N, C-alpha and C positions, 0 to 999 in steps of 0.2 A: 590323438599326435602330436606331435614337438614342433615346433616352430623357435626361430632364430632368438636367441638370448635367452633362453631359456624360457619363452612362454608357450601356454599351451594352448592349442589348437581344437576349436569344436567344431563339431556339423550342425547347423542346424536342420530343421522336418526338410526344410526346401532344398537340402543339400549343399546350402552355402557353405562357406570355410571363415568362422569369426575365431576373436583371441577371445579366450578365459584369462582374464588378467589373473595372476599371483597372490596371495593376500596381503602384500607388500606392493608396489608397482612408484617407480619415481614419473613422473610427469610432467611437461615443463609447458607456458605458454609465454608467449611473448606478442606484448600490446603496442605497435611503432603509432602510436598515437600523435595528435598534430602539434603536440606541446612536446609529451614528455615521451619516451622508450621506456615501456616498461617489464621486466620479466620477473615472475610468480612459476617457483618451483615446490609443487607439492606433491606430498604424499599418498598415495592413495590405500583408507586402510576398510578391508571387507568385514563383514560382520551380519549375524544374519540378519539383523534392520537394515542392508544394501550397504553402499559403499560412501566414502566419505572423504573429503579431500582435506589435509592438514596443511598448510601452508610451511614450509620448512625455510624455504631461503626466495629473496626477492631484491631484485635491483632498480632503480630508477634512475635515468638522466634526463635531465630538460637539455632536449635538442631543439624547439624551438621551430618546425618545420615550418611551419604555415606562417611564422612572422617572414619565413623566406621566398614565400610566393608572390612575384611581382601583377601588375594588371593582365594579361597575359594568362596567367596560369602558369608560366615556370618557376619551379626550385629555382636559388640562387648557390651558388657553386660553395657557400660559408657553411647552407643548411645541409648540404648534401655530404659535404666534407666532416658536420658533426656528425651527423648519422652513422656514416659509415663507420670513423674511429669508436661510436658508441657499439655498433653491431661487433664490431670484433672483438669488441672487450668482451661482451656476452658470448661470443664463440669459446671464449677460455671455461666458463661456466657450464657450457651446454657439451660436451665433447663428447660425455661418456654416455650420449642420450643416444636412442634408437632413433629411423625415423619418424617409426610409428607414434614415438610418446610425445613428440612436441608440436605445439600449432603455433605458428607466427601467424598474425595478419595485420595489416594494414588498415587504416578506416579513413578519417575524409576528408586531409591533406592528400595522401595518395591515392584516393578516389578521383579525386578534378586534376589534379597534376599532366601537364599536357606534356612534360617531358620526363617522366614515371619511367618509363620502358628501360633506361640503358641504367637508371638505380638500379632497377630488383635485380636486373643482372650482375651488376657490381654485391648489391646488399645479399646477396643469396651467397656471392664466395666468401663475404665478411664473413657469415656470420656460419655456412653450412647447412644451411636447411629452407627451403623455397618458403618464399613469402604469399601470403591469400590476401589479394586483396576485397575485403568483404563490402557489400550494398547499406547500407543505412539501415533499411528494414532487419536485416542480419546481424547488422552489430547488436538492434534494438536485441534483437531475440536473446543475442548469447548475455548481454547486459541483464536482461531478468533473469534468466536462468542463474548466473552466480549470485543475483542478488536474493533471489528465491531462496539462495542455500544458506543466506547468512541471515535471513528472516525468520519465525517462527511462522510454524504452519499454522496459523488461525483461523484459516476457510474465510476471512476478509479480504475484501477486494481493494487492493490497492495501487495505487497510483507512482510511477517510479520514474523517474528524469535522472539523466545523468548529463548535465552540462561539459562537452568535449572543449579541445582547441579548435576545431572548427564545425562541430556540428551538436544539436542536443538531440538525447532521444527519448522518448514519451512512451510508455508502456502502461498499460491498465492490466491487472491478473489477479490470480487468487491461486495461494500455496504454489506450487511447480508449473500452474498454466497459463500463461499470457493471451488475453481476450480483445485487445485494442494497440499496433505496435506504429508509430509515426518517426522518422525520424525526419530534422529538420536543418536547415542551413543557418544554424546561427550560434557559434561558439566563443568563449573566451580568448581567443588569440586575436582573431578575426575582430573581434568588437575592440579590444586592447589598441590593434595594429589601426586601424579606421579611426577611431575617436583620443585616443590616447598615449599614439605613436610617441611622445616625448618624457612620457608621464607626467604630464601637467594635467591637472584634473579640474573644471571649474562646473560650475551648476548647469549652462549653457552644455557643456561639451557630456556631462553626463546624462541630460535630459534626453540628447538628442540620441545618446548609446542604448537608454529604455526602448525609447520609441522605435528605433530603426530592430531591434527583438522582438517588440511586441506586434509588430509587422509581420514578422516573417511565423512569429506562435499563433498569430490568429488566424492564420489558413487549415489548423488542424484544434485550436483548441475547445470550437464550436461541440465536436464529436465527444469527446472526453468529458465535458461538462455534462451530454445528454447522456452518457451511459454510466457517468457516476462511480464515487469509490467510497471507501470507509475512513483512508490516510493517506497520506502523499511520503514519500521514500526519497532523496537526494543520494547516487553515489557519485566517485571518483571525486576527481582536482578539485573542484571549484565548492563543490557542497561538504568538502572533509576541511579545506579552509575557512568557508563559512560560517561552519558548527564549532569546530575550533576558536575563532572568535567567540562565536554567542557564549563560547562553554568557558572559556576561560578570564573574557573581561565582561561579560553580563549574566555570569553563573543560570544560562540557561540551556538546559539539555535541549532543546529543539529550535530550528530555527522560525522565526516568528514574521512579521510584516514591521514590526517596531523594532525589532534586533536591527533587523535590514536597511532600516530607515538612518538608526544609530550612526553604522559603518557608513553609510552615504553622508551622511552629517559631517561624518569625524574625518573619512577622506577628504572632502569637498575642503573643509577646513584647514586641512592640511597643504591641500592644495598640488600633490605631487606623492605616487605612490612611492618613490623612494622614501618620503620625508616621515610620514607618518608611522607612528609605534602602537602594531598592533599585537596582542602578548600573542603566541603561538605561530603567527606568521611567519612560512621559511621564508628565506628568500628567494629561492626561483620560484616562489607565488607573485613576489611582488607585478613582476612585470604586464602581470595578467590578468592581477586583482580587480580592477576595478573592471576589463572587460566582463569578467566574472560574476561580479555584485550586477551589472548593470543587467546580465541576461537573469540573474536568478532572480533579481525583482520583477524582470519582467514575464518569468513565469505566477509570481504571486500572483499578478495581476491577471494575465489572460485568464489565469483556470480558478482562477477565484481560491488558492490554499489560504489558509490563514496559521498552519503551520505543518514543518518538515520535518521528520526524523532521519538520520545519516546513520547509511548503510557500507560497511568497511568494503564488501565484497562486489564486483561488477564485472567486467568484463573476462580480464584474464581467469575470474574464479569458473567463469561459465565457460570458454574453452576448456578449460580442463576440466567440467562438469559434460560439456558434450564430448571431449577424448573416452571418456569411461563408457558412455552409449554407444559408439563407435564401436569399441573395444570388445562390450558386452552383445554386440548384434541389434540394438537400440540404436539403431542408427536414423537421426532423424529426418536424411536425406528421403529412407525407405519411407517416409510415413506421407512427405511432400507430395513424394512420386504417386504414389497411390491415391490422395488426394486431388490431383491435377488430373488422372486418368478418370475418377470418377465425374469431377466435374465436366471434363469436357466428353465425357461419355463414349469414352475410347471400349473399343472392342477387346477385352485384357484376354480374351483364350488369342483371338490372332496375333495381339503385338507381343504376346508372351512365347509364340511359335518363333517369330521374327527375330526376337531376339536370345532365343535359346540357340537360333541356327548360328545367327551374327558373332556372337560370344565365342561359341565352340569354330567357328570358321576365323577369326581373329587370334585364337589362343596357337592356331596349328603356322601359323605363321610371325606369331613374334617371340621375343624373349625379352627378360628383362628382370629387373629385382623383384621381390617375389610382390612387395608392398606397392609399386607403382604400378606393376601388373592386375595386380586386385582391383587397383582403383580406376585404372582404363577400362576393365573389363565393366565394373561398376559402373560407369560413365555409360559407355557405348550399351549395357543395357539398356537403362534410363532412359538415352534418348530414342532409342528402339520403343521402348513399351511408349514414349509420348510423342512420336514419329507423327502419329495422326492426330494430334489434337488441333491442329490448323485447320478441319475437314469442319470446326463449328464455322469458320468463318464463309469456306466455301473450297467447295471441292474441284473448280481448278486453281491450280497452284497451290494445294493446301500445302505443300510441303516448304515455301517463303512463309505463309501464315505460320506453319509450326516451328518455323526458324524465331520467325519474329517474336511467338509468343515464349519459349525458352529462353530468348538473349532478355526480354523485358519483364518477365514476371516475377512479382515477390515468392523465390521457392527458399525457404527455409534450409539453412543448413548446406547449401550450395555458395562456393564462392562465386566471384564473376568470370572468372577464367572457367570454373566448371562449367558454369549457362552456357559461356561463349561455345566452347568447344560441344556441347551437346548440340547448342542450335547449329552448329557448321555440319555436323553430323547430318541432322534433321533438313538442310540444306541440298546434302548431295544426296538425299537418298533415293530421289528421282531425279530424271533430266540429264541435262548436259554438266561436263565437269568444269565449262569454262568458268563459271560463275566462280570456282572457286580457287582458280589460280593465283588471287591476289589474297587469299585469306588463310589458305591451310599451306605450313610450313613445314610441318614433318611428316617423317614415311607411314611413321605409328599412324597419323589423322587418315591418311589415305588409306591407310590397308581396315583400321576402321568405316571409312564411308566403303571401300569396296563389298566388304562382310555383310554389311546392312543391306546393299545394293543388290546383292545375291541371294539374298534370302529372303528379301521384298521378291525377285522375282521367282524363287522357286515355290514362294507363298503367295503368287498371286492369286491364284482362284480361290482362296480363302474359302476351301470345304474343309479344313480339318484334317485332309489324306497327310498321313507323312511321308516326306519324303526322305530320300537317303542324305547322308552327310557325306559333299563333295571332298574329295582332297585337294584341298591347296595347300601349295610349297611354292618355298621363297628362297632362290639362289643369289643370293647377294641381291641383286634390285630387278632381276628375272622370276616372274610368276609363273605358274601352271594351275590349272585347274581341271579334276577329271570327276568325269560322272560314272556311273555304269550303262555302258551300251543301251540295255534292254532296256531300261528305265527310258532313257533319251528316247529310244525311239516310239515307244506309249506316249508320249510327250512332247510332240511334235513342235508344238506352240513354244512350251518353256526351253528346249534347246535352240530353237530361232534367237528366240531372245538374249539367249545366254553369249551367241555367238556374235550379236550385235552390240552386246555390253563390252565384249573383246574389244569390236571396232573403236566403239568409245573411248576406249583406255589409249589405245594406238593414235587415235587421232592425236590427244592432249599429251602423249609422249611423256608422263608421266614417271613411269618404269620402262627397262631397256626394251624387256620383252613381257608379252602375255599369252601366253596359248589357253585352247579349249581344247581338252581331250575328252573322249568317249572311251570305254575300254571295256 
């Protein structure tokens, strides 16, 4: 099969269609961080040993989003303006890319900002691609995936740290597999803003910053110490800046506690982050240097680290390799859903029947871009597969428990918006529709919910008996559902339930009309 832009489509054993990358494929990853916005473009080279991403271009601009956040969590106009101007420049470099070749993610500051929704809409327009807000654990997973491809496959357990602008990700893993993942809300921008906003650095201020970072890190360090590791690795801006200083000024290949203390001494002696002279330190790192150093010292103290090497690959490279996995059919989201289904004891045969019928119904009444349709069908299928996980909490109101678990669980590979959509589908699979009126905005979401509700009604007996595929049609905002009369007559309970379902939708006035007919 041939897809858009010359991509070859391949069909898996279960009938799903995926993308088989050409020998060389250009991909792009954009990281909207708390301090900097970064764009990396990589070329995927396929060989007999697998795929490798080779970076061919990169852009970085210091936006300092976190510095523009007030005590109420609102981002100021200046920081949002800088962000949008940066994205407009990035857009020029990305114009030739297909939607399925680009991933754009927002991290800690965009996760916690209270006025982010309007910005995200403007940002999508400025950049030309949708922006995914990812949770801290998902960010950590992607960071480790990127770092693992920049480190040797030595079968040793390593501890990876990424001190970002607003959060620090901590991961233990071996080769390409992560074992323990945590994200904590402490970063170089936040510490710099809270303790060194005017650039002045004193011993007292620095000690308070280290204590503040240590207090947050202490909540997770114990479990990491218990697990253990062979060596520690630092990634991204803070680790890079401090490693550069360690190399150029002290001739040290790795960061050590002694080197960090010497950098601290020089910084306090200068008294100002803009006065101290550090070889190799770039100008855009100066405003966040003191906060980053305090965070790194806290990391060394809380985790008992003796030395740390620097790895140049992290989140953006992880995004690129994750894109490769999705294109080749190795979507981490499939693994996540499978693991959750097993953990919560899902009846996979029953869930599969509901998921298959729901997707078939949804496909009858929706049209759109092939990539968007494929993603929506996947999300509906996954939501249906996990729709009954709430039964492990209680059978009564299980759909509410399922919705809560889908919204609040750590689900590797999924963005916050994807989890939110699946949560709404699970919430709407049974019961009244009033609870969804303030949550669902788009017609395609209502059609997803309608599809899973009809599928659940038809498979209510849970006996595995084949059911006919109803005809579901839509003309503008009017729906019609048709079933064979003979089948309906043999299943009077199901027929009656479907007629009640039509009334439920009519009462809420979601669509202009909804008819159920037998023929």
